[in-house]
Each structure stands twice: as structure tokens, then as C-alpha cells.
N, C-alpha and C positions, 0 to 999 in steps of 0.2 A: 306308202309302199317303200319310197326311199329310206325312210327311218328305219325299217324292219331289215333292209338289206344292211343298213351299216351296222345296226345292233347285232345282226346276224355274223358279219364280217368281223367285228370286234370280238364276240363270242368266241368264234373258230380260234381266232389268234391267242385268245387267253387259254382257253381249254389245251390247245397245242403246247402254250408255254409252261402250264401247271404240269402236264403231263411229262413234258421234257425234264422237271426238277424232280419228279417223282424217283422212288428207288424201287427196285424188285423186291420180291418178299424175301427172298435169303438175305439181300443186305439189308433190310430193315429189321431180320431177326438178329443179326450179326451186331446192328448198333444198340438193339434193345439189349441184346446179352451182355455186350461189354461196356454198357455206360457206366458202370461203377468200378471199370479198369480189372485187370487180370485176376484172376481166383487166386488167392492166397494160399490155398490149399496145394496149388501145383499140381492137378491131377495126373495121374501117370497115363492116362490116354492121350492127354494134349501133349506131354512130354515126347511120347512116342512119335505121334504124326509130326511133329516139329522137328525132330532128329531126322525122320524119314525123308521128309521133305528137303531138308538142308541136303542130306546126302545123294538126293536126286540130283539138285542143283548142280553139285560137284561132280556127279557121274556123267551129267550131260554136257558139262565144259570139258571134261576130261577126253571124252569120247569125240565130241565134233569138232573140238580144237586140233585134233590129231597128236594130243600128247600123249596118249595110250593107243599104240596102233592095233593092238588086238581087239579093240572094240568095232573095228570095221568086220571083223568075222562073226560078232555077236558073242564073242566071250565075256564071261564076267570079268570086270575091272578088278584089277589088284591094286588098291590105293597106293601112291608113292611113298617111301619111306620117310619119317620125319625128317625135316632138314633138305629134302630134295627140292634142287631149284625148280622142278616141275610145279610146285605149289605157287610159285610167284607167276609163272606161265598162266596159271588157273586163274589167279587174281586180275592179272592185265586182260584177260578175256572177258571177265565180269565186269570190269570197269567199261569194257566197250559197248557191254550189252546195256550197263546202267545209262551211258551216256545217250544211246539211242534212244532207250525208253524217255530219259529226261528231255531229250530234243523234240520227241513227238508230243509231250505233255506241254512243255512251254510253246511249241507252234500251235496246239490247239487253245492254249490261253492267250496268244496275242490274235487269233483268228476270233474267239469268242469277244473280244475286248472290241473289236471293230464292229462285229454283228450286233452288239449292245447298240453301239453308237449309232449304226444303220437302221435298226429298228426305231429307235427313239426319232430320228429325224423324219422316216416314212409315215410313223403314227402322227407326228406334229403337222406334218404336212396334209396328210388326209382330215385331220381334224379342221384345219384353216380352209381346205377347199370345202368339206361337207358344210362348215359355217356359213361360207359364202353363198353356197348353192341354196340352203334353206332361208337365208336372209332375203335372197332375191325371190323366191317364191311363196313365202309367207310372213306376214309381221307379228306371228305369235312368238313368245320369249320362250315358251315350254320345251319345244324342239331343240333350241339353241343351248339350254341346260341340260337336256338329256345328252346331247350329242359331246358336251363339255365334259360331263361326269363319266360318260362311256370311255372317251380316248384317254382321259386324265387316269382313269383305272387301268388302262392297258399300257400306259407308259409306266405307270407305277410297278406293275406286275412284270413287266420285262426287264425293268431296272432290279426288282427284288430278286429274279430269278438269276440273272447273269451275275450280278454283284457277289453272288453266294459262291462262285467260283473263282472270281477276280480278287486282285490285291489293289490296294490304294495307288501303290506305284504305277509305271507305265510298263507293261509286259517287256519291252526293249530292256529296261533297266533291271527287271528282274531277271532276264536271262541271262545277262552279262555277269551279274552278280553271283548267280549259281554257277556259271561257267569258271568263275575265277575261283571260288571256293572249291570246286572239283579239281581244277588243275594243281591246287596246292596240296590238296590232299594226296592226289595222284604222285606229285613229286617227291611228298615226304616219304612215302611207301618205296617210289624209286630208288632215293638215296639210302635206305637201309633195309635191305632185303632179308636180314636176320630177324625181322618183325614178323614174317610168315614162315614158319615152321612146320606146321601141321595142317590138315584139312579144315580144322575149326577155325585156326589162324586165317587162312584164305576165306573162307565165308565170313567170317567177322568183318575183314576189310572190304568186301563187296557190299555186305551189310551197311557198313558205316558211309560208302559211297553213295549207296542208294539213299540214304538218310538226307543227305545235302539236299536232294531234290523232292521232298516229300514236302506238300503244300504247308503244314505245321511248323516243318524247319525253315523253311522259306520266310514264313510271317515271323518266327522268333529271331532269326538273323536280322530283318529289317527293323523291328521293334526295338531290338537291342542297340542296334546305330542309331536310332532315333533317341534312345534313353542316354546313350553315352554321349551324344553330342553335345558339345559346349555353345552357348551363344557367343556371338562376334561381339570381341571387344571394341568398344568405340574408341575411335582414335583421338586423341587429346589434342587439341588445337594447341600450336606453340605460342608461349607467353611472349607478350610484347614488352621489354625492358629497355630501359636507358641504355644500358650495356650493349644489347643487340643492336639498337639502331646506332650507337657510337662505330661498332664495328663495320656497320654498312656504308655509313656517310665518312668515317675516318675523322670526325670531329670530337674531340675530347670532351667528355662530359664534364659541367662544374661540379666542384664536391660539395658545394655549399649546402646548409641545412635546407630541407624542402620548406619549412616556416619561416625562413629568412629571407628578405628582399634581396636580390643582387646589389652590390655596391656600385654607385656610378663612379668612383675613383678609380 
């Protein structure tokens, strides 16, 4: 009876973990469709959808940031003229939205890292407790082997699911690196407003800012940092010479040949 309860609890944990790692049908379809990269023919329908989406993003920023007062009355937005300082304001608002989304993602990453460790500790403790109970109630070895296999599988599945979302580095270090990169990029745009002339420039700047926080971009930066790092140069110990000893003691070293014994005269 006890063994069936243990196996049932572990089974529920495994099913829950597997379901948590699964994607919905639309996401799976998107992955399969784009597994070979974008369509080289550049379909017109895709171009239309992408441009409409980009214009919609700029429209919402212009309206809800107050950059275009007429939006409050439900009037269609007239895009600012090329070179207008309004476009830089749009970029700043886009950066703010991107920073918030990135903070949410990195916060989730941190919590998932802690949840992974917590689940492993709980499963390991349950395995130990169950083994002690079985050992005290029966002398058979078969229940112990079943327990070890069941809990070992559950820990492996837990690690496999969570590690698919995590990085090898600590989430705190990842968050700091991403923030430094975002601050650097934002400062570069702030120092040269001439880069933002049109709505396309504004959207491109926002998109590049978002790219810094994407999982594959973070992993690329971390791998590049590791690849470019140089091994530490070992410190060469100072050589001990007769001259260096002479400087320390203040005694003049003899100038005789090394193979000639000193003269007694």
C-alpha cells in the first residue's frame, strides 16, 4: 500500500513537470514552421503583417505616452515628421517597456532556479525517508530498488525541465550583465539623437534593445565572454642570483672563476 502511494505521488510530480514543459499547439506549429529559418522568398503577406505590427507598436507608444494629444479624442494619429524629437521620446518609452519586460523575465529565471534546487532537495529527502521506512518494515531489497529508481527518475526529470530554461551561470550574474548591456546601449542612443530620424529608426532602436534580453542573445554574450577570456599567466618566481644576495647583505661577491678554489694568500 505504501509503495503504491509513493509511486502515485512520484507519478503525479512527473506528469505535472512534463506538462509544464510542453508547449501549446500554436507554439509547436510555429517552431516546426520556422525550424529552417525564414522563407527566402519573402512572402508579401508576411511583410504586410510585420509592418502592420510595427506601426501598431509605434501607434500605441505615441498615443499612450502623450506624445500625440489627439489620440485622447480617438482621432487617427499623424506620424511626426522625419527628424522630429518626438521619435526619440518614442524610443525612450520603448526602452522603458523593454526594461520592464526584461526584469519580469529575469525575475522568473531567478525564481525557477530556486524552485529547481528546492524540488531536488524535497525529492531527495522523500527518497531517504521512504527508504528508511521500507527498511524498517521489510527485509526485501526489491522495494528499495524501486524507490531508488522512481526518485532518481523524478529528480532527473525535474532537472531536465528546469535546465531547459536556465543558464549555467547564476541568474543574478546574468541579470547584472544584461542590465549593463542595456544601460550601455541606451546611453549610446542618448548621446546621439541623430540616429533616430524616422519611425523605422525608432522601432529598430527599440527592437535592438529588446534583443539584448532574449535568451539566445544572453547565451551568446556569455559564451563569447568565455571564448575571449585568456588563461591567467603564472607568476614566474624571482631567480636567486649571487648579485641579488649581495645587494641584500651588502657583501661584495668574489669575482673568481667558479671552477677555481679560493686562494689562501
